[in-house]
C-alpha positions in Angstrom: 0.0 0.0 0.0 2.9 2.3 0.7 4.3 1.8 -2.7 0.9 2.6 -4.3 0.7 5.8 -2.3 4.2 6.8 -3.5 3.3 6.1 -7.1 0.1 8.1 -6.8 1.9 11.1 -5.2 4.6 11.0 -7.9 1.9 11.0 -10.6 0.6 14.2 -9.0 4.0 15.8 -9.1 4.9 15.5 -5.4 8.3 15.2 -3.9 8.2 12.1 -1.7 10.2 10.6 1.2 9.5 6.9 1.8 10.6 5.0 4.9 10.8 1.3 5.8 12.9 -1.0 7.9 13.3 -4.1 5.6 16.5 -3.6 3.7 15.3 -5.9 0.8 12.1 -3.9 0.4 14.0 -0.6 0.5 16.4 -1.8 -2.2 13.4 -2.7 -4.4 11.9 0.7 -3.8 15.1 2.4 -4.6 15.4 0.6 -7.9 11.8 1.2 -8.8 11.7 4.9 -7.9 15.4 5.8 -8.5 16.1 9.4 -7.7 12.5 10.4 -7.8 12.0 9.4 -4.1 14.0 9.8 -1.0 14.2 6.2 0.4 15.2 6.2 4.0 15.7 3.3 6.4 13.7 4.0 9.6 12.3 1.5 12.1 8.9 2.7 13.5 9.6 0.7 16.6 12.8 2.7 17.4 12.6 6.0 19.1 16.2 6.7 17.9 15.1 6.2 14.3 12.0 8.3 14.7 13.9 11.2 16.1 16.5 10.9 13.4 13.7 10.8 10.8 12.5 14.2 11.8 15.9 15.6 11.2 16.2 13.9 7.8 12.8 15.1 6.7 13.6 18.6 7.6 17.0 18.4 5.8 15.6 16.8 2.6 12.2 18.4 2.3 12.0 21.3 4.7 8.3 22.0 5.2 5.9 19.3 4.1 2.2 19.1 3.0 1.2 15.7 4.3 2.3 12.7 6.3 1.0 9.2 5.7 1.5 7.0 8.7 1.2 3.7 7.1 2.9 1.3 9.6 1.6 -2.0 10.9 2.5 -5.6 11.7 0.1 -8.3 12.8 0.8 -11.7 14.4 -2.2 -13.9 14.6 -2.9 -15.8 17.8 -5.9 -16.6 20.0 -5.8 -14.3 23.0 -4.7 -17.1 25.3 -1.7 -17.8 23.1 -0.4 -14.3 22.8 3.1 -13.8 24.2 4.3 -10.6 25.8 7.0 -10.4 23.1 4.4 -10.5 20.3 2.2 -8.0 22.1 5.0 -5.6 22.5 6.2 -5.9 18.9 2.7 -5.1 17.6 2.1 -2.1 19.9 5.7 -0.8 19.4 5.3 -0.6 15.7 1.6 0.0 15.2 0.8 2.3 18.1 3.9 3.8 19.7 5.6 4.2 16.3 2.6 5.9 14.8 2.2 8.3 17.8 5.8 9.4 18.0 6.2 9.7 14.2 3.5 12.3 14.2 5.0 14.0 17.3 8.3 14.4 15.4 6.9 15.4 12.0 3.9 17.6 12.9 6.1 20.7 13.5 7.3 20.3 9.8 3.8 20.2 8.3 2.6 23.3 6.6 -0.4 25.0 8.3 -3.4 23.7 6.4 -1.7 20.4 5.7 -2.8 16.9 6.6 -2.0 13.6 8.4 -3.5 10.3 7.3 -3.2 7.2 9.4 -3.8 3.6 8.2 -6.0 1.7 10.7 -8.2 -1.3 9.9 -11.8 -1.7 8.9 -14.1 -1.3 11.9 -15.7 -4.7 11.7 -16.9 -6.8 14.5 -14.1 -8.7 16.4 -12.2 -11.5 14.6 -10.5 -14.4 16.3 -6.7 -14.3 16.5 -6.6 -10.6 15.9 -7.2 -9.1 19.4 -3.8 -7.4 19.8 -3.7 -6.1 16.2 -7.2 -4.7 16.5 -6.3 -3.1 19.8 -3.3 -1.4 18.3 -5.3 0.1 15.5 -8.2 1.1 17.8 -5.6 3.2 19.6 -4.4 4.8 16.3 -8.1 5.6 15.5 -8.3 7.4 18.8 -5.0 9.3 18.0 -6.5 10.5 14.8 -9.5 12.1 16.6 -7.4 13.6 19.4 -4.7 14.9 17.1 -7.4 16.4 14.9 -8.6 18.5 17.9 -5.1 19.5 18.9 -4.0 20.6 15.5 -7.1 22.6 14.6 -5.4 25.9 15.4 -2.9 25.1 12.6 -5.8 23.9 10.3 -4.0 20.5 10.0 -6.6 17.9 9.2 -6.1 14.4 10.7 -7.9 11.4 9.4 -7.5 7.7 9.0 -8.1 5.3 6.1 -9.3 1.8 7.2 -8.6 -1.0 4.8 -10.4 -4.3 4.8 -9.0 -7.3 2.9 -6.4 -5.9 0.6 -4.4 -7.9 -1.9 -0.8 -7.3 -0.8 2.3 -9.5 -0.9 2.0 -10.4 2.8 -1.7 -9.9 3.4 -0.6 -7.8 6.4 0.4 -10.9 8.4 3.9 -11.7 9.5 5.3 -15.1 8.6 2.4 -16.5 6.5 3.2 -19.2 4.0 1.8 -19.1 0.4 -0.8 -21.6 1.4 -1.9 -19.6 4.4 -2.1 -16.4 2.4 -4.3 -18.2 -0.2 -6.6 -19.4 2.5 -6.9 -15.9 3.9 -7.6 -14.6 0.5 -10.5 -17.1 0.1 -12.0 -16.1 3.5 -11.7 -12.4 2.6 -13.5 -12.9 -0.7 -16.2 -14.8 1.0 -17.0 -12.4 3.8 -16.6 -9.1 1.9 -19.9 -8.0 0.4 -18.3 -6.9 -2.9 -16.8 -10.5 -3.1 -13.3 -9.5 -3.8 -10.2 -8.1 -2.2 -9.4 -4.4 -2.6 -6.2 -3.2 -4.3 -3.4 -1.1 -2.9 -4.2 1.5 -5.5 -7.8 1.8 -4.1 -6.4 2.4 -0.6 -4.0 5.0 -1.9 -6.7 6.9 -3.7 -8.8 7.0 -0.5 -5.7 8.2 1.5 -5.0 10.9 -1.1 -8.6 12.1 -1.0 -8.4 12.5 2.8 -5.0 14.3 2.5 -5.7 16.7 -0.3 -9.4 16.8 -1.4 -11.4 16.4 1.8 -10.7 19.9 2.9 -13.7 20.1 5.3 -13.1 16.7 6.9 -11.0 16.0 10.0 -11.1 13.3 12.8 -12.8 10.7 10.6 -12.0 7.1 9.7 -12.8 6.1 6.1 -13.4 2.4 5.6 -12.0 1.0 2.3 -13.3 -2.5 2.7 -15.8 -3.4 0.0 -18.7 -2.9 2.5 -17.3 -5.3 5.2 -17.9 -2.8 8.0 -21.5 -2.4 7.1 -22.3 -6.1 7.7 -22.3 -8.3 10.8 -19.8 -10.8 9.3 -17.3 -12.1 11.9 
């Protein structure tokens, strides 16, 4: 989804800085975007990296128009099997990382700019996803609170909430090809539109919130094929 956002921004003529922590993925992004994009290694779970990122953004871009906080990791387990290490990993990336990234970058956002978080479709609870859903519920709350705090600077803060999206990992760490295929099948079955969304569809929704929805702040926009409108588990 992050790559789709970058491509959409480039098509609109933006200057873009992309972060990630996986060296292989960063190398792929560097080859794909070449000098069009500032590709920076930064771990959302590391306060040292987050603070350093603020300095890099200021050096490379100066003032910025929008921040897309598109970080997340999920490790599936029933609640009675969740380990403290897994709990901490998910909250460190999804929640702590999201919060402090905004804290560091908000001073660089132009007055009248925007912040867009990635959360998750607000469906009913799903087995094995208690921790992941908890992390994203916190981010949803951040969006509302930051929207209120940043009103004096006219910075709008919203969230895009994907449902089942066709991505290489399906958003789950460590899945095999067979497990991803099984999850794809479940997603197609429970989504009212009977298909997965695309990364490009999520990117268009995020860009709408960032640049076109100029009278909208503190909202979460589901991009889930109608999943959040049903009672499907």
